C-alpha positions as CSV (number, residue, x, y, z in Angstrom):
1,X,73.2,50.8,130.7
2,X,74.8,52.7,133.5
3,X,74.5,56.4,133.3
4,X,77.5,58.5,134.6
5,X,76.8,61.5,136.7
6,X,77.3,64.9,135.0
7,X,80.2,66.9,136.2
8,X,79.5,70.5,137.2
9,X,82.1,73.0,135.8
10,X,82.3,76.4,137.4
11,X,81.6,79.2,135.0
12,X,84.7,81.1,134.1
13,X,84.8,84.9,133.7
14,X,87.6,85.5,131.3
15,X,87.6,89.3,131.3
16,X,90.6,91.4,130.6
17,X,91.2,94.4,132.8
18,X,91.8,97.3,130.4
19,X,92.3,100.0,133.0
20,X,96.2,99.7,132.9
21,X,96.1,99.8,129.1
22,X,94.1,103.1,129.2
23,X,96.6,104.5,131.7
24,X,99.5,103.7,129.5
25,X,97.7,105.1,126.4
26,X,97.1,108.4,128.3
27,X,100.7,108.7,129.4
28,X,101.9,108.1,125.8
29,X,99.4,110.7,124.6
30,X,100.8,113.3,127.0
31,X,104.4,112.4,126.0
32,X,103.6,112.8,122.3
33,X,101.7,116.1,123.0
34,X,104.8,117.4,124.8
35,X,107.4,116.3,122.2
36,X,105.5,117.4,119.1
37,X,106.2,121.1,119.5
38,X,109.8,120.4,120.1
39,X,110.1,118.3,116.9
40,X,108.3,121.0,114.8
41,X,110.9,123.6,115.6
42,X,113.5,124.0,112.9
43,X,116.1,126.2,111.3
44,X,115.4,128.7,108.6
45,X,117.2,127.7,105.4
46,X,117.6,130.1,102.5
47,X,117.4,127.9,99.4
48,X,119.1,129.0,96.2
49,X,117.0,130.1,93.3
50,X,117.8,129.5,89.6
51,X,116.1,129.8,86.3
52,X,114.7,126.6,84.9
53,X,112.8,125.5,81.8
54,X,110.2,122.8,81.5
55,X,111.4,119.8,79.4
56,X,109.6,119.7,76.1
57,X,109.5,116.2,74.6
58,X,108.0,117.4,71.3
59,X,111.4,118.5,70.1
60,X,113.4,115.6,71.6
61,X,112.0,112.1,71.9
62,X,112.9,110.0,75.0
63,X,115.4,107.2,74.8
64,X,113.8,103.7,74.8
65,X,115.8,100.7,76.0
66,X,114.2,97.3,75.3
67,X,115.6,93.9,76.7
68,X,114.0,90.7,75.5
69,X,114.1,87.2,77.0
70,X,117.5,86.4,75.2
71,X,119.1,89.3,77.0
72,X,119.7,91.2,73.8
73,X,119.5,94.9,74.1
74,X,117.8,97.2,71.7
75,X,118.5,100.9,72.0
76,X,116.1,103.4,70.2
77,X,117.3,107.0,70.2
């Protein structure tokens, strides 16, 4: 049988140059560091105060609404 000669393929270096990505990352980091103090500034707001009580469910039970697969509604008070 005849044997075919082997082809020689050149080795391929498939490396990604990440230096531009690092440069972009550092620029974005500087931009975020400069804009963060501007965003954190705000306006003082005087919120109103009022008396409030905790809801006690021992005196009043919650309302329960049940819907079954025939779309009939059961309301328990």
